[in-house]
Structures are given as C-alpha cells and as structure tokens.
BALOBA-1460 file (C-alpha; in Angstrom, 3 decimals):
// residues 204
<rec num="1" residu="x" x="-8.431" y="-21.921" z="17.236"/>
<rec num="2" residu="x" x="-6.227" y="-24.784" z="15.424"/>
<rec num="3" residu="x" x="-2.811" y="-24.878" z="15.234"/>
<rec num="4" residu="x" x="-2.723" y="-23.496" z="11.529"/>
<rec num="5" residu="x" x="-4.261" y="-20.594" z="12.406"/>
<rec num="6" residu="x" x="-2.329" y="-20.021" z="15.594"/>
<rec num="7" residu="x" x="0.789" y="-20.489" z="13.074"/>
<rec num="8" residu="x" x="-0.638" y="-17.388" z="10.890"/>
<rec num="9" residu="x" x="-1.241" y="-15.399" z="13.654"/>
<rec num="10" residu="x" x="2.252" y="-15.964" z="15.318"/>
<rec num="11" residu="x" x="3.769" y="-15.469" z="11.903"/>
<rec num="12" residu="x" x="1.949" y="-12.365" z="11.229"/>
<rec num="13" residu="x" x="2.779" y="-10.890" z="14.763"/>
<rec num="14" residu="x" x="6.766" y="-11.800" z="13.875"/>
<rec num="15" residu="x" x="6.462" y="-10.068" z="10.578"/>
<rec num="16" residu="x" x="4.699" y="-6.884" z="12.127"/>
<rec num="17" residu="x" x="7.396" y="-7.035" z="15.052"/>
<rec num="18" residu="x" x="10.537" y="-8.214" z="13.291"/>
<rec num="19" residu="x" x="10.028" y="-8.039" z="9.823"/>
<rec num="20" residu="x" x="10.302" y="-11.054" z="7.012"/>
<rec num="21" residu="x" x="13.884" y="-11.347" z="7.064"/>
<rec num="22" residu="x" x="14.700" y="-11.636" z="10.739"/>
<rec num="23" residu="x" x="11.799" y="-14.107" z="11.310"/>
<rec num="24" residu="x" x="12.649" y="-17.655" z="12.269"/>
<rec num="25" residu="x" x="10.973" y="-20.921" z="12.686"/>
<rec num="26" residu="x" x="11.461" y="-20.863" z="16.295"/>
<rec num="27" residu="x" x="10.189" y="-17.143" z="16.750"/>
<rec num="28" residu="x" x="6.893" y="-18.202" z="14.843"/>
<rec num="29" residu="x" x="6.507" y="-21.238" z="17.005"/>
<rec num="30" residu="x" x="7.185" y="-19.495" z="20.241"/>
<rec num="31" residu="x" x="4.666" y="-16.729" z="19.430"/>
<rec num="32" residu="x" x="1.998" y="-19.313" z="18.303"/>
<rec num="33" residu="x" x="2.675" y="-21.673" z="21.479"/>
<rec num="34" residu="x" x="3.214" y="-24.881" z="19.127"/>
<rec num="35" residu="x" x="6.062" y="-27.090" z="18.431"/>
<rec num="36" residu="x" x="8.416" y="-26.476" z="15.279"/>
<rec num="37" residu="x" x="6.704" y="-29.778" z="13.944"/>
<rec num="38" residu="x" x="3.900" y="-27.932" z="13.294"/>
<rec num="39" residu="x" x="5.227" y="-25.647" z="10.877"/>
<rec num="40" residu="x" x="6.428" y="-28.742" z="8.665"/>
<rec num="41" residu="x" x="3.001" y="-30.248" z="8.990"/>
<rec num="42" residu="x" x="0.931" y="-27.385" z="8.076"/>
<rec num="43" residu="x" x="2.976" y="-25.512" z="5.440"/>
<rec num="44" residu="x" x="5.888" y="-27.788" z="4.601"/>
<rec num="45" residu="x" x="8.233" y="-24.736" z="4.892"/>
<rec num="46" residu="x" x="8.879" y="-21.516" z="7.135"/>
<rec num="47" residu="x" x="9.047" y="-19.655" z="3.832"/>
<rec num="48" residu="x" x="5.477" y="-20.909" z="2.877"/>
<rec num="49" residu="x" x="3.923" y="-20.139" z="6.256"/>
<rec num="50" residu="x" x="5.633" y="-16.535" z="5.987"/>
<rec num="51" residu="x" x="4.226" y="-15.987" z="2.467"/>
<rec num="52" residu="x" x="0.792" y="-17.022" z="3.630"/>
<rec num="53" residu="x" x="1.153" y="-14.903" z="6.524"/>
<rec num="54" residu="x" x="2.287" y="-11.954" z="4.548"/>
<rec num="55" residu="x" x="-0.665" y="-12.257" z="2.143"/>
<rec num="56" residu="x" x="-3.188" y="-12.161" z="5.185"/>
<rec num="57" residu="x" x="-1.272" y="-9.035" z="6.486"/>
<rec num="58" residu="x" x="-1.464" y="-7.428" z="2.870"/>
<rec num="59" residu="x" x="-5.211" y="-7.859" z="2.858"/>
<rec num="60" residu="x" x="-5.515" y="-6.304" z="6.343"/>
<rec num="61" residu="x" x="-3.228" y="-3.400" z="4.795"/>
<rec num="62" residu="x" x="-5.704" y="-3.190" z="2.083"/>
<rec num="63" residu="x" x="-8.732" y="-2.809" z="4.276"/>
<rec num="64" residu="x" x="-6.750" y="-0.054" z="6.104"/>
<rec num="65" residu="x" x="-5.914" y="1.740" z="2.837"/>
<rec num="66" residu="x" x="-9.481" y="1.638" z="1.657"/>
<rec num="67" residu="x" x="-10.648" y="3.244" z="5.047"/>
<rec num="68" residu="x" x="-8.184" y="6.018" z="4.644"/>
<rec num="69" residu="x" x="-9.045" y="6.732" z="1.351"/>
<rec num="70" residu="x" x="-12.841" y="6.732" z="1.445"/>
<rec num="71" residu="x" x="-13.325" y="7.694" z="5.063"/>
<rec num="72" residu="x" x="-15.628" y="6.007" z="7.765"/>
<rec num="73" residu="x" x="-18.760" y="5.173" z="7.059"/>
<rec num="74" residu="x" x="-20.998" y="8.119" z="7.479"/>
<rec num="75" residu="x" x="-18.252" y="10.708" z="7.591"/>
<rec num="76" residu="x" x="-18.036" y="13.506" z="4.896"/>
<rec num="77" residu="x" x="-15.584" y="14.580" z="2.447"/>
<rec num="78" residu="x" x="-15.439" y="17.885" z="0.891"/>
<rec num="79" residu="x" x="-17.277" y="18.180" z="-2.502"/>
<rec num="80" residu="x" x="-14.464" y="20.799" z="-3.553"/>
<rec num="81" residu="x" x="-12.023" y="18.595" z="-5.694"/>
<rec num="82" residu="x" x="-9.094" y="20.365" z="-4.187"/>
<rec num="83" residu="x" x="-10.221" y="20.041" z="-0.524"/>
<rec num="84" residu="x" x="-10.987" y="16.611" z="-1.297"/>
<rec num="85" residu="x" x="-7.579" y="15.948" z="-2.322"/>
<rec num="86" residu="x" x="-6.235" y="17.121" z="0.864"/>
<rec num="87" residu="x" x="-8.676" y="15.476" z="3.148"/>
<rec num="88" residu="x" x="-8.183" y="12.002" z="1.356"/>
<rec num="89" residu="x" x="-4.305" y="12.300" z="1.810"/>
<rec num="90" residu="x" x="-4.340" y="13.443" z="5.347"/>
<rec num="91" residu="x" x="-6.371" y="10.445" z="5.901"/>
<rec num="92" residu="x" x="-3.576" y="8.377" z="4.471"/>
<rec num="93" residu="x" x="-0.849" y="10.151" z="6.362"/>
<rec num="94" residu="x" x="-2.780" y="9.373" z="9.750"/>
<rec num="95" residu="x" x="-3.102" y="5.945" z="9.076"/>
<rec num="96" residu="x" x="0.578" y="5.572" z="8.241"/>
<rec num="97" residu="x" x="1.550" y="7.223" z="11.659"/>
<rec num="98" residu="x" x="-1.220" y="4.961" z="13.585"/>
<rec num="99" residu="x" x="-0.356" y="1.561" z="11.925"/>
<rec num="100" residu="x" x="3.465" y="2.043" z="11.165"/>
<rec num="101" residu="x" x="4.212" y="-1.646" z="11.244"/>
<rec num="102" residu="x" x="1.619" y="-2.585" z="8.653"/>
<rec num="103" residu="x" x="2.915" y="0.160" z="6.169"/>
<rec num="104" residu="x" x="6.481" y="-0.923" z="6.800"/>
<rec num="105" residu="x" x="5.775" y="-4.416" z="5.553"/>
<rec num="106" residu="x" x="4.719" y="-3.334" z="2.442"/>
<rec num="107" residu="x" x="8.027" y="-2.238" z="1.455"/>
<rec num="108" residu="x" x="9.594" y="-5.685" z="2.705"/>
<rec num="109" residu="x" x="6.948" y="-7.350" z="0.197"/>
<rec num="110" residu="x" x="8.249" y="-4.921" z="-2.755"/>
<rec num="111" residu="x" x="11.842" y="-5.921" z="-1.703"/>
<rec num="112" residu="x" x="11.166" y="-9.620" z="-2.206"/>
<rec num="113" residu="x" x="9.388" y="-9.233" z="-5.661"/>
<rec num="114" residu="x" x="12.185" y="-7.124" z="-6.917"/>
<rec num="115" residu="x" x="14.517" y="-10.005" z="-6.456"/>
<rec num="116" residu="x" x="12.409" y="-12.359" z="-8.448"/>
<rec num="117" residu="x" x="12.974" y="-12.694" z="-12.081"/>
<rec num="118" residu="x" x="9.125" y="-12.055" z="-12.694"/>
<rec num="119" residu="x" x="6.772" y="-10.819" z="-10.552"/>
<rec num="120" residu="x" x="4.062" y="-13.237" z="-9.135"/>
<rec num="121" residu="x" x="0.625" y="-13.022" z="-11.032"/>
<rec num="122" residu="x" x="-1.332" y="-12.258" z="-7.653"/>
<rec num="123" residu="x" x="0.838" y="-9.210" z="-6.807"/>
<rec num="124" residu="x" x="0.701" y="-7.800" z="-10.293"/>
<rec num="125" residu="x" x="-2.888" y="-8.250" z="-10.683"/>
<rec num="126" residu="x" x="-3.169" y="-6.459" z="-7.086"/>
<rec num="127" residu="x" x="-1.165" y="-3.369" z="-8.859"/>
<rec num="128" residu="x" x="-3.576" y="-3.140" z="-11.662"/>
<rec num="129" residu="x" x="-6.710" y="-3.280" z="-9.362"/>
<rec num="130" residu="x" x="-5.101" y="-0.696" z="-7.190"/>
<rec num="131" residu="x" x="-4.455" y="1.986" z="-10.070"/>
<rec num="132" residu="x" x="-8.157" y="1.253" z="-11.147"/>
<rec num="133" residu="x" x="-9.292" y="2.279" z="-7.553"/>
<rec num="134" residu="x" x="-6.999" y="5.134" z="-7.138"/>
<rec num="135" residu="x" x="-7.859" y="6.929" z="-10.667"/>
<rec num="136" residu="x" x="-11.713" y="6.340" z="-9.821"/>
<rec num="137" residu="x" x="-11.511" y="7.704" z="-6.320"/>
<rec num="138" residu="x" x="-9.596" y="10.883" z="-6.873"/>
<rec num="139" residu="x" x="-10.722" y="11.380" z="-10.652"/>
<rec num="140" residu="x" x="-13.887" y="9.774" z="-10.993"/>
<rec num="141" residu="x" x="-12.551" y="7.923" z="-13.807"/>
<rec num="142" residu="x" x="-14.033" y="4.638" z="-14.979"/>
<rec num="143" residu="x" x="-11.522" y="2.109" z="-15.780"/>
<rec num="144" residu="x" x="-13.877" y="0.161" z="-18.363"/>
<rec num="145" residu="x" x="-14.542" y="3.229" z="-20.271"/>
<rec num="146" residu="x" x="-11.052" y="4.902" z="-20.143"/>
<rec num="147" residu="x" x="-8.391" y="2.146" z="-19.385"/>
<rec num="148" residu="x" x="-5.254" y="3.725" z="-20.687"/>
<rec num="149" residu="x" x="-6.207" y="6.944" z="-18.867"/>
<rec num="150" residu="x" x="-7.109" y="5.146" z="-15.589"/>
<rec num="151" residu="x" x="-3.657" y="3.269" z="-16.020"/>
<rec num="152" residu="x" x="-1.811" y="6.442" z="-15.885"/>
<rec num="153" residu="x" x="-3.736" y="8.320" z="-13.389"/>
<rec num="154" residu="x" x="-3.764" y="5.480" z="-11.172"/>
<rec num="155" residu="x" x="-0.106" y="5.037" z="-11.419"/>
<rec num="156" residu="x" x="0.732" y="8.631" z="-10.806"/>
<rec num="157" residu="x" x="-1.117" y="8.420" z="-7.531"/>
<rec num="158" residu="x" x="0.401" y="4.877" z="-6.573"/>
<rec num="159" residu="x" x="3.768" y="6.422" z="-7.249"/>
<rec num="160" residu="x" x="2.665" y="9.478" z="-4.814"/>
<rec num="161" residu="x" x="1.500" y="7.231" z="-2.320"/>
<rec num="162" residu="x" x="4.827" y="5.118" z="-2.112"/>
<rec num="163" residu="x" x="6.849" y="8.170" z="-2.028"/>
<rec num="164" residu="x" x="4.623" y="10.048" z="0.651"/>
<rec num="165" residu="x" x="4.519" y="6.584" z="2.578"/>
<rec num="166" residu="x" x="8.262" y="6.530" z="2.684"/>
<rec num="167" residu="x" x="8.527" y="10.012" z="3.787"/>
<rec num="168" residu="x" x="6.269" y="9.580" z="6.670"/>
<rec num="169" residu="x" x="8.358" y="6.294" z="8.026"/>
<rec num="170" residu="x" x="11.761" y="7.981" z="7.470"/>
<rec num="171" residu="x" x="11.685" y="11.566" z="8.048"/>
<rec num="172" residu="x" x="7.978" y="12.415" z="9.495"/>
<rec num="173" residu="x" x="8.862" y="15.814" z="10.678"/>
<rec num="174" residu="x" x="9.818" y="16.718" z="6.810"/>
<rec num="175" residu="x" x="7.376" y="14.735" z="5.149"/>
<rec num="176" residu="x" x="4.610" y="16.402" z="3.017"/>
<rec num="177" residu="x" x="1.144" y="17.137" z="4.068"/>
<rec num="178" residu="x" x="-2.105" y="16.874" z="2.113"/>
<rec num="179" residu="x" x="-1.737" y="20.644" z="1.402"/>
<rec num="180" residu="x" x="1.633" y="20.515" z="0.280"/>
<rec num="181" residu="x" x="1.033" y="17.778" z="-2.073"/>
<rec num="182" residu="x" x="-1.952" y="19.731" z="-3.590"/>
<rec num="183" residu="x" x="0.445" y="22.996" z="-3.854"/>
<rec num="184" residu="x" x="3.111" y="20.925" z="-5.630"/>
<rec num="185" residu="x" x="0.931" y="19.198" z="-7.921"/>
<rec num="186" residu="x" x="-0.800" y="22.470" z="-8.895"/>
<rec num="187" residu="x" x="2.734" y="24.085" z="-9.655"/>
<rec num="188" residu="x" x="3.566" y="21.281" z="-11.734"/>
<rec num="189" residu="x" x="0.257" y="21.275" z="-13.878"/>
<rec num="190" residu="x" x="0.771" y="25.102" z="-14.436"/>
<rec num="191" residu="x" x="4.268" y="24.324" z="-15.680"/>
<rec num="192" residu="x" x="2.618" y="21.798" z="-17.944"/>
<rec num="193" residu="x" x="-0.127" y="23.986" z="-19.003"/>
<rec num="194" residu="x" x="2.219" y="26.538" z="-19.995"/>
<rec num="195" residu="x" x="4.071" y="24.508" z="-22.437"/>
<rec num="196" residu="x" x="1.182" y="25.147" z="-24.969"/>
<rec num="197" residu="x" x="0.017" y="22.085" z="-26.364"/>
<rec num="198" residu="x" x="-0.793" y="18.594" z="-25.255"/>
<rec num="199" residu="x" x="1.842" y="17.156" z="-28.049"/>
<rec num="200" residu="x" x="4.394" y="19.213" z="-25.994"/>
<rec num="201" residu="x" x="3.280" y="17.859" z="-22.653"/>
<rec num="202" residu="x" x="3.592" y="14.670" z="-23.947"/>
<rec num="203" residu="x" x="7.401" y="15.066" z="-24.571"/>
<rec num="204" residu="x" x="8.197" y="16.473" z="-21.150"/>
C-alpha cells in the first residue's frame, strides 16, 4: 500500500473516531504512519485529504444503507406491504446501532454543506439518486415514468430516514421502531383521507 492509500485509510479512521472538525494533520499522519510532508505531496492540503476520505466513507455508508434497505442476498422480505415496511425499517435501525460512527458522519457532512453558498454538485446529485431509489424500494415507483411522484415520495422517506437515525443516535431508548413508524403513518394517512378530496389534501 502506497502513502496515498495509507493517508486515506488514516484520515477515514480519524473521521470515524474523532469527527471532521476535531481531526488534525498530525492525527492523520500518526494514524497512517507517514510524515506530515506526505499530506502536502499527495493532497496539497489536509482539507482536500479529509474531503476525499469523507467521500470514500460515504460510499461505504451507501453500501451499508443499500444492504439495510434491500436485505442480505438470499434473505426474505415479507410480501405484505405493511410487514415489508416494518422489516425494512428494522434493518435500517439495526444498521444504525451496529455502525454508529459511520451513520454519525453523515450529519457532519450535512453541517459542512449547510455552510456553503450552494451545495456541491456531487452531493446534490446523490440526493436525487437517493430519492429515486427510496421511492422505488418502498412503493415500486418508476422514477422515469413518474418523476414528480418519485421525488415527493422519495423525499418523504429521506426525511423519515434522517429523523429516525437522529432518534437512534441521540436517544435510542425513546426512538421509533419499524412498527411505530407504520402505526404513525397509518394514522396520518387516515387523517388526510378524511379530508375528502385530493385538492384538500394538497392544502394540508
């Protein structure tokens, strides 16, 4: 393994253990077992190195999220839509518990992006892809055929995902389970349906 890969591994280790803001160039060099000068040689700045390590960690998070959402290869997912919903969310929650540092890192990224005048295009594109994937997984919506519906439904699940993760990171003893989410959404849908018309629902 060359120094560049060692630096990326060291930076990712520091990101998981310390977080973005608390990681220094010396921390990364020590974790990688290379000199401080190697950071400048391969990445020019510590920030550039951390950003590259963050992107790599996010790729791993994406793989972990995909496993949680779709299940292990050969595993079974209930055919009933309600049970399927619960099973998917319970897998996501189990992943948050088992990979706490990896999930926490996503909120550091959000904080950094929130300070920028405009989001970086790779992250904005990733959000669009996430909305489409979630809409397809939970509701079988084809983003190509129904782009607006996919954006809305996928965006709802993305918002739910962020909230559920926060709950399980901050106060897991009070956090919602898959069945809690199903119960709550059924109640919300019943209330919306009682409004009497699609036009009225759109005003809620």
